[in-house]
C-alpha positions as CSV (number, residue, x, y, z in Angstrom):
1,M,79.4,-132.4,176.7
2,S,80.8,-130.6,173.7
3,E,83.1,-128.7,176.0
4,K,84.5,-132.0,177.3
5,L,85.1,-133.2,173.7
6,E,87.0,-130.1,172.8
7,E,89.0,-130.5,176.0
8,I,89.9,-134.0,175.1
9,K,91.0,-132.9,171.6
10,N,93.1,-130.0,173.0
11,R,94.8,-132.3,175.5
12,L,95.7,-134.8,172.8
13,R,97.2,-132.1,170.6
14,K,99.2,-130.8,173.6
15,L,100.4,-134.4,174.4
16,F,101.4,-135.1,170.7
17,S,103.3,-131.8,170.6
18,L,105.7,-133.2,173.3
19,W,107.4,-135.5,170.8
20,I,106.1,-134.4,167.4
21,D,106.8,-131.1,165.7
22,E,103.9,-128.7,166.0
23,A,103.6,-128.3,162.2
24,K,103.1,-132.1,161.9
25,V,100.6,-132.1,164.8
26,N,98.6,-129.5,163.0
27,Q,98.3,-131.9,160.0
28,L,96.3,-134.3,162.2
29,D,92.6,-134.3,162.1
30,I,91.4,-135.2,165.6
31,S,87.6,-135.7,166.0
32,A,85.7,-136.8,169.1
33,K,82.2,-138.0,169.3
34,I,79.9,-139.9,171.7
35,D,79.1,-143.5,170.8
36,E,77.5,-146.4,172.7
37,R,80.7,-147.1,174.6
38,G,81.5,-143.6,175.7
39,V,83.7,-141.1,173.7
40,L,85.4,-142.2,170.5
41,V,88.4,-140.2,169.4
42,E,89.5,-140.6,165.8
43,I,92.8,-139.4,164.5
44,N,93.3,-139.1,160.8
45,G,96.4,-137.8,159.0
46,P,99.3,-138.4,156.7
47,Q,100.9,-141.8,157.2
48,E,104.3,-140.3,158.1
49,V,102.8,-138.3,161.0
50,L,100.6,-141.2,162.2
51,A,103.7,-143.4,162.3
52,L,105.0,-141.0,165.0
53,V,101.8,-141.3,166.9
54,I,101.7,-145.1,166.7
55,G,105.4,-145.7,167.4
56,R,107.4,-148.8,167.1
57,K,105.2,-151.9,167.5
58,G,102.3,-149.7,168.6
59,Q,103.9,-148.9,172.0
60,T,103.4,-145.2,171.7
61,V,99.7,-145.4,170.8
62,N,99.2,-147.9,173.6
63,A,100.7,-145.4,176.0
64,V,98.4,-142.7,174.6
65,R,95.4,-144.9,175.2
66,Q,96.5,-145.3,178.9
67,I,96.8,-141.6,179.2
68,L,93.3,-141.2,177.7
69,K,91.9,-143.6,180.3
70,S,93.3,-141.2,183.0
71,I,91.9,-138.2,181.2
72,G,88.5,-140.0,180.9
73,G,88.6,-140.8,184.6
74,A,89.2,-137.2,185.4
75,I,86.3,-136.0,183.4
76,G,84.0,-138.9,183.9
77,A,83.9,-140.5,180.5
78,A,85.2,-143.7,178.9
79,I,87.5,-142.8,176.0
80,S,88.6,-145.0,173.2
81,L,91.0,-144.2,170.4
82,K,91.0,-145.1,166.7
83,V,93.9,-144.2,164.4
84,Q,93.6,-144.4,160.7
85,T,95.5,-143.0,157.7
86,R,93.9,-140.9,154.9
87,S,93.5,-142.9,151.8
88,S,96.0,-142.0,149.1
89,K,94.5,-141.2,145.7
């Protein structure tokens, strides 16, 4: 299953690089783990990069969630997405 988790993370990075500069995509910390509902993907990073992931009124992140559902269907796993900013100190 760890191979599938890595595949999910790689596909997300490739997806984000379509509209976000690769240097900014590399600032994102994408983790995937198995929870009671299936696979939970968490994205952490600087607020300015996550704003590009979330999009205006959350439309972009909702589209990413729909794409993750398709990816999950292809690999046989339910995938949910959680986006959170790093706390500033």
